[in-house]
N, C-alpha and C positions, 0 to 999 in steps of 0.2 A: 503494501500499502502504498508506504513514503519515497519509494525508489519510482513508485508512477507521478506523485507528489514534484520531488527532484524534477524527474523529466520535466515536468510542466512548465514550471519553475523559468529550467534554465531552458528550456522552447522559447518562452518569453520572452531570457533577458537575447540569447540570441536575438530575436531578430527586433526586437526594441535596440541593440545596437549596430546591426547591421543599417539600421533607417539612418542614424546619427554618420556614419562611416561612411554611408551611400549616398544620403542622398540630404549634403542638415543643410541648404539651401531652400530645397521642396517641404524641410521640418519648419521652415525658422514661414516661410508664405501659408502652409495651413495656421499657424498656433495665431498668425497676425488676421486673418477667416475668425480664424476660433473665436480669437477675442471682438469682430464687428456683432458675433450671436445676441440674442438677448442670451440671461440665465434659463431664463427655460427654456427656452431653443435648445440647449446645449444640457441641460438633466435629459430634455424630451432625449435626446439623443445618444446621450449616453445612455437609457434606460432601453430605448431599442442594439444597443448593439450588448449591450450587456443582457439580452431576451435570444439573441442568434443567438450571445457565445455558449450561454445556457440550451437550448432546441441539438445548437453543433452540438456539446459538450455527451447529452441527453439522445440521443444517435447513433455518437458513435460505444457507441457500450452494449 
């Protein structure tokens, strides 16, 4: 069980690191765009991403 959790954390860290390594300018642009959105729009986007992740996780089991 713990090995799967560690694998998940490692996969997230690798994918996050690759974004900073390969496309730092695109990440800056994305963050500037997100800054222009309202708080409620950011929360809705976060909720949708969270639900999508949960669905993907449920489908993978």
